[in-house]
N, C-alpha and C positions, 0 to 999 in steps of 0.2 A: 456475628456482626451486630453491634448495638448502636442505636441512635442516641447520641449524648446531648443532654441539655446544655444550652449555651452558658448558663451561669456557672456550671461546673467547669466547662472548657475555659472560661475566663480566668479562673485561678490557675488552671493548668498552664495557660499560656504565659503567666507571669514568670514561670520558671523556664519558659521557652522550649523550642523544639530540639535544641541541639546543645552539645557540650561546650564548655569553655575551651579556649584555644590551648590551655595547659591541661587538657583532658585527664580525667582520673584513670587509674590503672584498671583494665577491664577484667583480667583474670589473674588468679593468684600467681601463676607462672609467667605473666607478661610483664617484662621490665620496661616496656615502652611507655612514654608519657602520652602517646596518641592512641586513643581507643580504636580508631579506624571507623568510627561512626560517621554517617553522612545524613544531611537533611536538605532536601530540595524544596525551596519555596516556589511552587509552580506558578508561573506568570511573573516572577520577580527577576529582573536583570538590572544591574549586575549583582555580584555577591555582596552581602552586607553583614554588618554586625549591629545588634541592638544596644541599648543603653547598658546592658549587663554583660557586654562583650560576648554574647552568643552569636554564633556564626551560621549564616544561611548560604548554601550553595546557590549560584545563579542558575536559573532554569535555562534549558536549551542544550546545545551541544556541549559535551559529548553524551549527555544523558538521553536526549530525544531529538529527532530530526523532522518531526511533523507537528501539526497543530498550530493554533493561534492563541496568543495570550490576551486575557481580558481582566477587567476589574469588575467586582460585583456592583450592582446598581446603587445609586446614592442612598436609597432608602434602607439598604442592607449593609452599608458601609459603617464600620464602627466609629464611635466618637473619637475626637482627637486625644482624649485622656486614655482611651483604650487602644489606640491605633498601634503603638509600639508593641504592645503585647499580642495584638491580634493580626499583625500584618500578613501572616501566612494564610489567613482566611479571607483576605480582601482581594486577593488575586488568584487566578487559576489559568490552566491551559485547557483549551477546548479542541476537539478533534472532529471537525465537520466532514472530513474526507476519509475514505477508506473504512473497511470493516474492522481492521485490527491496527491499533497504534500502540507502540511500546516504548516504555522507558527501559534503558539498559544500565544496570548498576554493576560496577566492577570493584568490589571491596578489596582492600589490599591483602586481606588474609587469604583470599582465593578459594579454590574448591576444597571440599571435604570439611569445611567449617560450618558452624551453625550461626544463623542470623535471625534476629527479630526484624520483620519488615512491616511497616505500618503506613497506611494511606488515609488521608482526610479528604472529605468532599463537602463543599458548601456551594449550592447553586446560586443563591443571591440574585436571581433574575438578571444575570449578567448579559443575556442576549435580548432583554426587553420583550421576551415572548410569553412570559408567565406560564411556561410549559416545562414542568420538571421531568427530566429524562430518567429512564431506567436502563441500566446497561450492566454487562458482566465484567468481572475482573478476573484475569488469568495470571497465574504464577508459572512462568515458562509456557509449557505446552498444555497445562492442565487447568481446569476450572478452580478458582479460588472462592468467589462469592458473587452475589448479585447486589448491586447498589440501588437501594430504594431510599428516597427522601420524602418526608411527609409534607414539607412546605419549603418555601424559598429560604427561610432562615435556618432550617434544620441543618445540623452538622452530623455527618456519619463518619465513624472511625472503623477501619477494618485492619486486623492485625494477624500475622501468621508467623510461626517459627519454622524455619526451613534450613535443611542441610544442603548446601550448594554442591551440585555434581559437576559444575564447570566453573571457570573463573569469572563468568558473567551471569547475571541474574536478570531475566526479563520480567517486567511487570506490565501487562498488556490490558488495554481497555477495549472492550468488544462492543461494537454497535449492533444492537438487536433489532433495529428499526423502530425503537421506542424513544427516540430523542438522541441528541448529540452527547456522547460521553465527554467527561471533563474530570479534572483532578485538581485539588487545592494544594496538597503537599504530600511528599513521599519521604519516608525515613528508613534507614537501615542501621541496626545496632548489632555488632558482633556479640556472640554469647559463647561461653565455654562449651565444648562439645559434650561434656558430661552433664550439663545442666538440662533439665527436662529430658528424661531418659528417651533415647531415640526409639521410635516405633519400628516395627519390622519393615524392612526395605526403605528405611529413612523417610517415611511418609511425612508430609507437612502437617503441622498442628495449627488449626485456625482458632483464634481466641473466641470463646463464647462469653466468658465473664471473668473478671478479676476484681475481687472485693476485699476491702480492709474493714474488718468489723470493729465497732467501738470507736471509730474515728471521731475525734473531738473537732470543735469548730476551728481550732488552731491548725489542724491538719486534715481538712476535709478533702484535700486533693494532694497526692504525693507523686513526684516524678523526679527526673534528673534535675539537679545533681544529687538529690537525696538517694535516688536509685541509680547506681552506676551502670545498670544494664538497660536504662531507658524505659523500663516498664512504668505504666501509669496505674495508680491505685485509687479507686473511687470508694466512697462510703457504701458499706454493704449491709447496714442494719435493716433496711427495708426488706431484705430477703429472709429475715428471721421472724419467729413468732415468740411472744412471751419472754423476751430477753431484755437485759439491761447492759449498758456499756461499763467497762472497767478500764482503767489505765494506770500508768506509773510515770513518775518523773525521774526515776533513777537513770544513771548513765548506762547506755547499752552500746556495746561494741560487738558487731557481728561480722567484722571483716574477715574472720577466719572461716566463716561458714560458706558452704558451697553456693547457696542461693543468694547470698549477700542481700538479704531483705533490708530495707531501710529501717533505721531505728524508729522513725515515726510510725512505721507499720507494725513493728514488733511491740511497741509500747502500749498498744490498745488491743482490746478483745471484748467478747460478749460472754455472758453467763446467764443461766435461766433465772427468771424472776423468783421461781420457787425451785429450790434445789432438788426436790423430789420429782420434778417433771423433766422430761428430756429437752434438750436444746435442738430445735428443728430448723434446718436451713433449707429454704425452698430453692429449687434449681429449675432451670428451663432447658432440659435436655430431652428432645423428642426421640422417639424410637426410630429404628431404621438408620441410625447413625452410630458410629463408634466414637467413644469419648475417653479422654484421660482426665482424671480428677486429682488435683493437688490440694490437700488440706495442710495448712501450716499452723503448728502449735508452739507457743513460746511462753514458758512459765516465768513471769516477772514478779510474782508475789512470793516472798520468802516465808516458809512455814516451819513449825517445830518438827522435830524428828519423828514424832508419832502421827504426823499428818502427811497425807499423800493425795495426789490427784491422779486417779486412774479412771479411764473411760472405755466404754464400748461404743463402737462406731458402726452404724448400719447404712450401707449405700443402697443395696437391694436386699431381697430376701436371701440371696445366695452369696452376696459379697459383704463380709463383715470383718471388723478388726476388734478383738476383745483385749481388755486389760492393757490399753495403751497408757503407760505411766510417764508423766512428765517430770523432768529434772530442772532445777532452778537455773535460769539463764541459759538453757540449752534448747536450740531449735530442733523440733522434730517434725518431719514432713511425711505424711501418709499419701502414697500414690496408688491409684487403682485404675485399671482399664475396664471400661464398661462396654461390653460387646453390644453390637447393634440389635441383637434379639431381645435385650433386656431394656426395661423402662426405668429411667432415673428421674424421679419427680422431687425427692427431697433427701436430705442427709440427716439422720437422727443420731444425736450424741447424748449418751446417758452415762451416769456414774456407774462404774463397775462395782460388783459386790465387794464390800470391804473398803471402798474409797471413802475418805473422810471429807473430801472437798467436792464441790459441784463441777460439772464439765465446763470447759471454755473452748473457744476457737478464735484464732487471731485473723487468719486470712484464707481465702479460697480462690483457686484458679481452675477453670474448666476449659478444655480444648477439644474441638471436634477434629477427628482424623480426616484429612482430605486424601482419598484414595486416588491413585494415578490412573487416568484412562488412557494416556498416550505416552509414548517414549519419544524423546527428542531425536532429531536426525543425528546419525553417527558423526562423532566429533570432527573427523577429518573432512567430511563433506560440508559441515554446517556453517552457520552464520559467521563464526569467528575464525574460520579456516579458509578453505578454497572459495566458498561463496562470498566471504567478506573481501577477499583479494580481488575477485572478479568484479564485485560491486564497486569498490573504491578505485580499482585500476582503470575501469571504463567509465567511472562517474555515472553509474546507472541510478537514476532517481525515480524509482517506482514506489508508489505509496504502499503497495502490498509487500515490498521487500523489508519487512520488519518482523521481529520475533524469529521463530524457527522456520526454516525453508519448507519443511514437509508437514509439520503438525501444528495444530489440529488440521485435518485434511480440508475442512471448509475454508481455512485461511492460508492455504498453501500459496507460496510465492508464484506470481504470474510468470508463466513460461517454464516452470519447474514441474517435472513429473517424478514421483517417488514410487518405490515398490509397495510400501505400506501393507506388507503381508501381516496378517494377524499374529501378534506375539513377537514379531521381529523388530529389530532396530531399523527405522526408515533409512533408505539409501536413495540418493538421487540417480535416476536412470535416464532422464531426458532433460535437456536444457535448450530452450528455444529463445534465442536472442535476435531473431530476424527483425530487420528494420528498427533497430534500437539505437541508431546513431552512434554506434561504436566506432572509435578511430584508434589509430596506433597499431602496433603489431599484435599478432595472436599470442596470448600468454599461454604457450603450450605447456610449460611446466605446471602452471596452476590448474589448467583444465585436466591434465593427466592425473592430478590427485583425486579427481572424481573417478575412482577406478572401477565403479560399477556402471559408469555411463554407457548407454547403448545408442543414444542419438544426440548429436550436437548440431544445432542450426545457427550459423553465424551469417546467414545470407543477407544481402541488401544492406550492408553497412559501408563504412569507409575504412576498412582494415587495410593496412599496408604491410610491406615487408614480405619475407618468405614464409612458406608454410612450415611450422616447426615439426621436426621428425618425432618429437616426443609424443605427439598425438597418436602415433602408431602403437605406443606402449599401453594405451587404454585397451585392456584385453577384451572387453565386451562391446567395444564400439562397432555398431552395425551401420549407422547412418552419419555421414559428415557432409553438411551442406555449407559450402563457402562461396556460392554464386553471388555475383553482383558486388564484388569488392574491388580493391586496387592492389591485389597481391601480385608479386613478381617472383621470378626465379624458377628453379627446377623443382617440380613436384617430387617430394621424397619417394623413392622407390619402395620403401617399406610400407607406405600408405597405399600405393597403387597395387601392391601385391598382397595386402592384408586380406586374409580369407573372410568372406562374408560381408565385407564393407562396401556400402553404396556411397561412392565419392562423387559429389557434384561440384564442379569448378567453373562452370560457364560464367561469362561476364567478367573475367579477369584476364584481359588481353596480355598482361605481362608475364603470365605463367607459361612454362614450356615443359614438355615431357621427356626431352632428351637433352643431353649436354650440347649436342651440335646445334639444335634449334635455339637453345639459349644463347649460344655464341652468335648465331645469326642475328637474333634480336638485339644483342648488344652492339653489333656493328651497324644496324640500320640507321641510327641517329647520325653518326659521323658521315655515312655514305650519302644520306639525304642532304645534309648540309653542304657537302662537297658538290653534289649534283646541282643544287640550287645556285651555288656560287658560279659554277662553270656555265650554267645556262643563262645567267643574267644578261650577258651581252647579246646572246641569241634572241632572248625574249624582247629586248629593246629594239633589235633590228626588225623583228616581224610584228611588232605591236600594232602599227597602223594597219597593215593588211589584215591582221586577225580581227580588228575592230570593224573592218568593212565587210567581213564575211558574216553570214548569218549563223548565229550560234545554234549548234545542234542540240536537240533535246536529249536528255538522259533517258535510257529505257525506263518505262514506267514502273517496272517491277525489279529495278536494279538491286533492291535490298533483299529480295527473296532469292532462294535457290533457283537454279535453272529448271525449266519445265522437265518433269520426270526425275529431278534430283531427289535424293533421299533426305527428307527433313526429320526423319525419326531419330537421327543421332543426337539431336539437340534436346530431346526430352524422352521420358521413359514411356515405352509402349506397354499397354495392359491388355490382357485378353478379356473376353466377355465374362468368363468365370471369375476372374479377379475383380472386375467391376461389380458383379453380383455379390461377391463376398465382402468387398470393402463397404458396400452400401447396406449390408445385411438384407439382401433381396429388395433393395429400393424401399427401405422402411420409412425413412424420414425425409419429407419434402421441405426444403428450406427456402424455395423461391421458384420463380418461373420467368423466363425471358424470351427473346426472339427465337432462340434455338429450341426451347422446350423447358421441361422441368429441371430443377436443380436439387440434387439429393446430398444429404450429409453422409460422408464416408470416413473410413478410418483405415490408414495403411497398417502394414504389419507391425510397425514399431510404435503404434499408438498415435501417430501424427494424424490429425483431422484434416480432411480435404472436402472440397465442394465438387460434386460430379455433375456436369452439365450434359444432358442428353440431347442429341439432335433428333427431334420428333419428326415423324414422317409427314406430319401436316404442316411443318414450319415452312416459311418462305425460303429459307436457306437450303441449298442442296449440297451435294458432296463437294463441288468445286469450291464453294465458299467455306465449307468446313475445312478442307485441306488448306485453303488460303489462310484461315485464322490460325490453324495449327502451325503453319510455316512461319507466319508473322510473329506469333507469340514466342516461338522457340528461339527467335533472334533478338527479341526486345527484353531488356532487363533494366529495371529501375526500382528503387526502394518504394516509390509511390505508385507503382503499377502492380496489379494483382498478378502473381507469378503463375505460369503454367508448369505444373509438375509432370503431367503426362497426358496421354490420349489413348483412346481405344478405337480401332478401325477393324472390327471383327464382323464380317457379313453385314447384316442390317444394323448392327449396333455401332453407332458413332457417338463418342463422348469425349469431352475435354475434362481433365482433372486439374483443378486449381487449388492453390493454397486456401485454407479455410479462414475466414475473417469472423472472429468470434462475436463481435458486437453488431454484426449485421450491417444494413445499409443506413445511410444518413437520413433518408426520407422517413423511415420508420422511427428512428430515434427522435426526430424533430416533431413529427406530426402524428405518430402512431400512439399506441397505448402504453408505450414503455414508461415506467415510473422514473427512469433516470433523466434528469434535467442536465443537458450539456451546458457547462459553464462557458462564459464568454471567452476566456483564454483558450479553452478547448476548441471553441468554434473558430477562433483565429488560427489555431494550429491546423485544424482540418482544412481550412481554406488555403493555407500556405502549402500543406502537403499536396493537395489536389492541384494547385498551380504548378508545383514542382514537377508532378507527373505529366501534366499537360504540356509544360514547357519542354520536357524531354521529347515528347511525341512531335511537337511542332519544330523545335530548333535543335534537338539532339540527335535526330534520326536523318539519314540521308538516303533517299528523299524524305521530306517531311510526311508525317502521318496525321490525318484528320480523323477525329473520333467519330463524328457524324451523329452520335446519340448520347451526348454528355448530359447527365441529369443526376439529381441527388440520390436516386435509387441505384445508380451506378458508381456511387462513392461508397466504398466499403470500409469498415473500421475494424482494426485489430483489438485485441483485449486491452491494450494500453492506449486506445483511442487514436492511433495513428491511421491516417487516411490513405487509401489506395484507389486508383481508378480501375474499374472493371469494364469488360465488354468492349474493348477497343479493337477487337479482332475483326469487326465488321467494317472498319474504316477503310478509306481509299488511300492509295499511295500516290503521291504527286511528284512530278519531276522537278518542280522548283517552287519557290515561295510565291510566285505570282500566278502560277497556273491554277485553273479551277477545273472542277469536274461537273459537267452538265448531266444531272441525273434525272431520268424520267420516272424513277420509282421514289416515292416519298422516303425521306431519311429523317431519323430522329423521332422525338416524342412531342406531341402537342403541348404547348406551354413553354417549351425550351427551344423551339425551332426559330432560326434566324428569319426575321421578317423579309429580308432581301431574298432568301431562298424561296419564300412564298411567291414573291413578285416575278422573279426571273429564273429561278432554278439554279442560281449560282451557289455552289458549296465550296467553302475554302476555310482556311485556318480561323479567320475572324468569325466564322459561323460558330465554331467551338467557343470563342471568347464571349459571344452573346449568351450561349448556354451557361457558361461559367458565371456570368453576371447574374443570371436568374438564381443560380445556386447560392451566390453571395446574399441575395435578397432573402432567400429561404433561411439561411443561417442567421440573419439579423432579425427577421420577423417571427420565425417559428411557424410560418404559414406555408402551405404547399403552393406550387406554381399556379395551379388551377383550383378554384373552388366552385362547385356547382351549387347554385341556389335556386329557389323557386322563381327568381326573377331572371335566371339565365346563368351564364358562365362569367365568373369574376377572375380576371388575370392579375397576378401579383404586381405586374408593372403598373396596371391601372390603379391598383390600390395604393402603391407606394408613391407614385409620381406627384399627386397633389400634396401629399404630406411633405415630400422632399422640397417642393417649391416654396412652401410657407415655413420651412425649417422646424417642423413638428417632430423632433427626434424622439421624444418620449413615446409618441403613438406608434412610431415605426418599430421600435425595439420590442423583442419578444417579451411579453409580460411575465413569462416563467423565469426570466432572469432577475426579476424583482429589483431592477435598477442597479444590479451589481456588475457594472462594466465601466471601463474608462471612457469618458466622453470623447477624448481626443482620438483614440483608436477607432471608436465606433463611427465618429464623424468621417474619418478618412475612408473607412470601408464602404460606407454608403456612397461616397463620391466615386470610389473605384467602380462599384457596381453600376452606378448610373452611366458611367462612361462605357462600360462593357456592353450595355444594352442600347447604345446609340443605334438609331434606325439605319443610319448610313454606316456601312461596314468600314469605310476608310477612316472614320473618326474613332473607331475603337482602338484601344492600346494593344500592342503586342503582348502576348502572355508573359514574355520575359520581364517586361516592365511591371506587369501586375504582380508577378512573383516578388520582385524587389520591393514594391510598395507594401505588400502584405508582410514581408519580412520586417519592415520598419514598424508596421502596426503591432506585430507580435512583440518586438523589442520595446515599444512604447508601453504596451500592457504589462510586460515583465517588470519594467522600471517602476511602475506605479502600483503593482499588485499588493504591496504592503500597506497601502493607504486604507483608511476606514471606508466601508461601503457608502456611508453617508456623504463623503466628500468626493466620491468617484463621479457621481452624477451632479456636477456643479452647474450645468447649463442645459437647457432643453432646446436651444437653437444652434444653428451652425451656418457658416458662410459657404454657399454653394458655388462660389466663383473662383476659388483659388486653384482648384484642380482642373487643368486644361486637358480635355479629352483628346486622345490621339497624340499626346505628347510622347516623345521618345525618351524623355528623361523624367525620373520620378520626382514628384512634387516634394517640397520641403515639409517637414512635420512641424505643426504649430502646437 
């Protein structure tokens, strides 16, 4: 990789980045008028042509699906006279999110062909931070180079020759934590497969230098259309000692030659100042790397028959070519591999004994071999096969789902587990798409193409239709989790009888296991409708007497199994030995709650879990343990932490939950985590939590009150989806209006309903108060309680005076750096203040809160394309429009 001076790139740009629309013929055997080359001007939309009819592809889809476009700052923007020539360096695409972001190129020649791929980078202080980033560039699943820039005006060019092993080529930018990666332009040029002899195993060749010696002022930079393969040739005289340039004006036609070097390149050369001295070309090829060196010689001086130019060429002490004799107007290329154990510092060219003419050299190319560290995922599994169909079929928009699904391992797709055995082609063995908002039918045929799949988790989505029998054809499938969907119909017998398969189907009321039970479910709807119609007259006749009678209360535990009933059928039972094994003898503590410590565990098929032990010193006894297990085994929602199993083995009592990789919200907001939760993510977390709480309050019969809702009980998955935890200690109520008078304190200080403090009344609106505190934490980035030398500072006391004077800027978390939509933020603070009303009757129902937050999220999504500077357009807000206790959501302004 070389840092190229701007004045050289200026002339280079005059011949543009791309071919004319009536493109030249690329190879001698190619009859097409279209070379198949492509050039992407990153940050430029739509496609364009310059004054010379050079074509630039528009940036974005289908090449890249992430990142943001920018222009370089005004002080680095080129002048109007240069703009047309330099337009590709005035814009760029930046990637502030994700560790790996990829451009995907699909050349028309496809796999098995050779391509020159080139990328340009100019920082230009586009982000106004004056902080030049350093990042890596990957070609597919392997390292290409590291991008360093010396200053804001510096332009870096990186180029590689690559034989494509598939129909698509990924160029990926890797965030190393040293600034945000970006790219200014990206090009691809097809090359004949015989050009630049292939290395063993078709390893890529990264350009180190390409020089044209003796280049005159007229041709101090040469590229397309002079070079039909898109190569760029720079002046190389600075790499030589004691030489002088020579050139010719004769007509040169090299169209029949394999390398198709431009006539402007062939018509210049260098020769020693003193013919008795060698011609020495300095090179910068360090040890510990393997190189390929290409020296091009072209005799353009015509001599008498008794004169000849014969040369001895020394690359290293052991690599030499003697008596290289040139013929008039005939290109001769000398190629040598320099192994990594040898040092190449210069190339010495001398006259052979008996030669009557001094040595010359026209051109030099040096390439470093890029050895492959990783193999891509097997083609049938990979990005453009099964996984592509899954991604697009379910519209899965995960930032990590770029490039190869399995490799490099550090950038593996979220939810994907691969075998990654040393020396083998990676295969996908586990796919976790739980709580991914999937809808539609299960794409059984696509999933079955992942024939090495051992675990498939599609739980807690909105999948509909029947379970496809094709899933039973996945020979290695051991775990299939379909809980918490809307699946219907008969469960395939082949799945139920599949040997070694753990099949989880709870939370799909439309499923049945026998044909007769399916028939019964089919008849329920008409029978119920008929019964309702037949009973209508009777209901009218007895309506008044019924209203005069006292309504009987429902049994308090109507939702739970009868006393003594077996709740174990709803979740998996584990023995003490299994719990010890899955936690590696309780090696890793990841939390501690009312029950006791929580340990990280791993099930047999690699699925991580959280194991909560019931400590002997905890307040909860076996009765409450059993109550929680019963309750959790019956409650399923995508925004509630799922219970996988339990252990009731002697003194060992434990609950096994799904593992939430990002931990709890409190830690991410106020702990030492370096990750800053973006405003849209905070809105999504609030909405997810509201959905889960709404299900507990309004989706369960009887309703469930959490009793200890707080930010540390909001857990986050790898893709930042929120789920409520620890609701197993809540009470079950007979109706919306009933309350439970508790003599034992419930909840956590800072989140407790003030009304509970006064009179001990605990009800659904107590959870709403706690939820309001969580909203304030999300907005401010502050914990509910801060202990200072002056005493305890509650978040409500801190926010309220700022809310009253409309000081929005002071309320919002400074870590957001003003990057939020003022309208959505204003509405959230109003929702939060209504939730924390002292009087419980003035608080909104959580159903209304969920709807309001959904509007906030939509508002943010509609405005997310705006510049950050325009998002914070006002620091004040109107505190009067949101009516607390309203049963209809307020309008969005």
